[in-house]
C-alpha positions as CSV (number, residue, x, y, z in Angstrom):
1,M,-4.9,-71.3,-36.8
2,S,-1.4,-70.7,-35.5
3,K,-1.0,-67.7,-37.8
4,K,-4.2,-66.0,-36.5
5,T,-3.0,-66.4,-32.9
6,N,0.3,-64.8,-33.7
7,Q,-1.4,-61.8,-35.3
8,S,-3.6,-61.3,-32.2
9,G,-0.6,-61.5,-29.9
10,A,1.3,-58.9,-32.0
11,R,-1.7,-56.5,-31.8
12,K,-1.9,-56.8,-28.0
13,K,1.9,-56.1,-27.7
14,T,1.4,-52.9,-29.7
15,V,-1.6,-51.6,-27.9
16,R,-0.3,-52.1,-24.4
17,P,2.8,-49.7,-24.6
18,V,0.6,-47.0,-26.2
19,F,-1.9,-47.2,-23.3
20,V,0.9,-47.0,-20.7
21,V,2.3,-43.9,-22.3
22,I,-1.1,-42.2,-22.4
23,L,-1.6,-43.2,-18.7
24,I,1.8,-41.7,-17.7
25,L,1.1,-38.5,-19.6
26,A,-2.3,-38.1,-17.9
27,I,-0.7,-38.6,-14.5
28,L,2.0,-36.1,-15.2
29,G,-0.5,-33.6,-16.5
30,A,-2.7,-33.9,-13.4
31,A,0.4,-33.6,-11.1
32,G,1.5,-30.5,-13.0
33,Y,-1.8,-28.8,-12.7
34,F,-1.9,-29.6,-8.9
35,I,1.5,-28.0,-8.4
36,W,0.6,-24.9,-10.5
37,A,-2.7,-24.4,-8.7
38,N,-1.5,-24.9,-5.2
39,Y,2.1,-23.6,-5.2
40,I,2.9,-21.5,-8.3
41,Q,-0.4,-19.6,-8.6
42,K,-0.5,-18.7,-4.8
43,N,2.0,-16.7,-2.9
44,N,3.5,-17.4,0.6
45,N,0.3,-16.3,2.3
46,G,-1.8,-18.7,0.3
47,L,-3.5,-15.8,-1.5
48,P,-3.8,-15.7,-5.3
49,T,-1.1,-13.5,-6.9
50,V,-2.2,-10.2,-8.4
51,A,-1.2,-9.1,-11.8
52,V,1.2,-6.2,-11.6
53,T,1.0,-3.4,-14.1
54,T,4.5,-2.8,-15.4
55,K,3.8,0.3,-17.5
56,T,4.3,3.5,-15.6
57,K,3.9,7.2,-16.1
58,T,5.9,10.0,-14.6
59,F,4.3,13.2,-13.1
60,T,6.6,16.3,-12.9
61,Y,6.0,19.7,-11.5
62,N,9.0,21.8,-12.5
63,K,8.4,24.8,-10.2
64,L,9.1,22.6,-7.2
65,S,11.2,19.9,-8.9
66,L,8.5,17.5,-7.8
67,S,8.1,14.1,-9.6
68,F,6.8,10.7,-9.0
69,K,6.0,7.5,-11.0
70,Y,2.6,5.8,-11.0
71,P,1.0,2.9,-12.9
72,S,-0.7,3.7,-16.2
73,N,-3.9,2.2,-15.0
74,W,-4.1,4.7,-12.1
75,T,-5.9,8.0,-12.7
76,L,-4.1,11.3,-12.2
77,A,-6.0,14.6,-11.6
78,N,-4.2,17.8,-10.8
79,N,-4.5,21.5,-10.8
80,T,-1.1,23.0,-11.9
81,K,-2.1,26.5,-10.7
82,S,-2.6,25.7,-7.1
83,L,-0.6,22.4,-7.1
84,Y,-3.3,20.2,-5.8
85,G,-3.7,16.8,-7.2
86,K,-4.3,13.1,-6.6
87,V,-3.6,9.7,-8.0
88,V,-6.5,7.3,-7.7
89,S,-6.4,3.5,-7.8
90,P,-8.4,1.7,-10.6
91,D,-11.2,0.8,-8.3
92,G,-11.4,4.3,-6.9
93,N,-10.9,3.2,-3.3
94,L,-7.4,4.6,-2.6
95,A,-6.5,8.2,-3.3
96,L,-3.0,9.7,-2.9
97,R,-3.1,13.5,-2.5
98,Y,-0.4,16.0,-2.9
99,E,-1.1,19.7,-2.1
100,I,0.2,23.0,-0.9
101,V,-1.0,23.6,2.6
102,A,-0.6,26.6,4.9
103,I,0.5,25.6,8.3
104,D,1.9,27.6,11.1
105,P,5.1,25.8,12.2
106,N,4.7,27.1,15.7
107,G,1.1,26.2,15.9
108,G,-0.9,23.0,16.4
109,S,-0.9,20.6,19.3
110,C,-1.3,17.0,20.1
111,S,-3.0,16.3,23.4
112,L,-5.8,14.5,25.2
113,D,-9.3,16.0,25.3
114,S,-9.8,15.4,29.0
115,P,-8.1,13.7,32.0
116,G,-8.4,9.9,31.9
117,D,-8.3,9.7,28.1
118,S,-5.6,7.7,26.3
119,Y,-4.3,8.2,22.8
120,T,-1.9,5.5,21.8
121,V,-0.3,4.0,18.7
122,A,-2.2,0.9,17.5
123,G,0.1,0.1,14.6
124,L,2.9,1.7,12.6
125,S,5.5,0.9,9.9
126,S,7.8,3.1,7.8
127,Q,10.1,2.9,4.8
128,S,12.7,5.3,3.6
129,V,12.2,7.5,0.5
130,P,15.5,7.0,-1.3
131,S,15.5,10.4,-3.2
132,T,14.8,12.6,-0.2
133,S,16.8,12.8,3.1
134,G,14.8,12.7,6.3
135,I,11.5,11.7,4.5
136,I,9.8,8.4,5.2
137,F,6.7,6.6,4.0
138,R,4.6,6.0,7.0
139,Q,1.6,3.9,8.0
140,L,0.1,4.8,11.3
141,S,-3.1,3.7,13.1
142,T,-4.1,5.2,16.4
143,K,-6.5,4.2,19.2
144,Y,-8.3,6.9,21.3
145,T,-10.1,5.7,24.4
146,T,-12.0,8.2,26.6
147,A,-12.3,7.9,30.3
148,A,-15.8,6.7,29.8
149,G,-14.5,3.7,27.8
150,V,-15.5,4.8,24.3
151,T,-12.8,3.7,21.8
152,T,-12.3,5.1,18.2
153,Y,-9.6,4.3,15.6
154,S,-8.0,6.5,13.0
155,Y,-5.1,6.2,10.5
156,K,-2.5,8.1,8.5
157,F,-1.0,7.0,5.3
158,G,1.6,9.0,3.4
159,L,5.0,10.7,3.4
160,A,6.3,12.4,6.5
161,T,9.4,14.0,8.0
162,D,11.3,12.0,10.6
163,T,14.6,13.7,11.1
164,D,14.7,12.8,14.8
165,N,13.8,9.1,14.1
166,S,10.9,9.4,16.6
167,F,8.6,7.5,14.2
168,K,11.1,4.8,13.3
169,N,11.7,4.2,17.0
170,G,8.1,4.3,18.0
171,K,6.1,1.2,18.9
172,V,2.6,0.0,19.6
173,G,1.3,1.4,22.9
174,D,3.3,4.6,22.8
175,F,1.7,8.0,23.3
176,V,0.9,9.2,19.8
177,C,2.1,12.7,20.4
178,N,5.6,11.4,21.1
179,V,5.7,9.4,17.9
180,D,3.7,11.4,15.4
181,K,5.2,14.9,15.8
182,T,3.3,18.1,14.8
183,N,3.5,19.0,11.1
184,S,5.1,15.7,10.3
185,Q,3.7,15.8,6.7
186,L,5.7,18.9,5.8
187,L,8.1,18.1,2.9
188,A,9.2,21.3,1.2
189,K,8.8,25.0,2.0
190,V,7.1,27.1,-0.7
191,Q,7.1,30.9,-0.7
192,G,3.6,32.2,-1.5
193,T,3.0,35.3,-3.6
194,D,1.6,37.0,-0.4
195,G,4.9,36.4,1.4
196,S,3.5,33.5,3.5
197,T,5.3,30.2,3.7
198,Y,3.4,27.1,2.5
199,Y,4.3,23.4,2.6
200,L,4.0,20.5,0.3
201,A,2.2,17.5,1.9
202,F,1.4,14.0,0.7
203,S,-1.3,11.9,2.3
204,G,-3.5,9.0,1.3
205,S,-7.0,7.9,2.2
206,F,-9.2,4.8,1.7
207,K,-12.8,5.5,0.7
208,D,-14.1,2.3,2.4
209,L,-12.4,3.3,5.7
210,D,-13.6,6.9,5.6
211,S,-17.1,5.7,5.1
212,S,-16.8,3.4,8.2
213,G,-16.9,6.5,10.5
214,P,-17.3,5.4,14.1
215,G,-17.4,1.8,13.0
216,L,-13.8,1.8,12.0
217,T,-11.7,-1.0,13.6
218,Q,-8.1,-1.9,13.7
219,A,-8.9,-5.0,11.6
220,K,-10.3,-2.9,8.8
221,I,-7.3,-0.6,8.8
222,D,-4.9,-3.6,8.8
223,K,-6.8,-5.1,5.8
224,A,-6.6,-1.8,3.9
225,F,-2.9,-1.4,4.6
226,A,-2.2,-5.0,3.3
227,S,-4.2,-4.6,0.1
228,P,-2.5,-4.7,-3.4
229,D,-3.5,-1.0,-3.9
230,A,-1.8,0.0,-0.7
231,K,1.4,-1.8,-1.9
232,T,1.3,0.1,-5.2
233,A,0.7,3.4,-3.3
234,R,3.8,2.8,-1.2
235,D,5.8,2.3,-4.4
236,I,4.4,5.5,-5.8
237,L,5.3,7.5,-2.7
238,K,8.7,6.0,-2.4
239,S,9.4,7.1,-6.0
240,A,8.7,10.7,-5.1
241,S,11.5,13.2,-5.7
242,I,11.4,16.6,-4.1
243,K,14.2,19.2,-4.4
């Protein structure tokens, strides 16, 4: 009788530590998953992190010593004869265009359509392009309000000249013409076969914003500018080298 009791007690002493270990491991596993799901997987804004494509390609146009890097999952389409091309995001929403444009440096204007209208900066930010002096990457949104109270929004997204720092020193509420100078997208002069002077321009557009038309709002522009595709586009344009 005593012998059976001792065997039962030994069995209980063996099972209890194993159960405790399993319980501890289960608690640690649950805690680890909670930390991963709520802190590691999310960034500072509480949004899920986006996988970044590390493989890149380089586009080069030797005639103008133009080059830039772009992710391998973005699509490049270009016409080497006229030097017109674009790099498009995987979902097709964002397109970065580079092209030769004919612009009269003495022409163009920035003004109000009629007395009582206002044309102001609604949002702006800029970053330097390391390889090219006087060139910045810019994001600009504008607000146009007529004297009758009709308001429309527009945006610009791309590279620009800012040799006088007018864009960098600009702020929300400023008159757009004082911040976004005429021909601000001109990056390099190109001599045409007809003797005319052309310029290389970079600009970007969002398909979902352009389709908004009159319904475009500042909130929609801000959302597009903050998207992962826009961040990648900024990196592409900052990698541009023009000589």
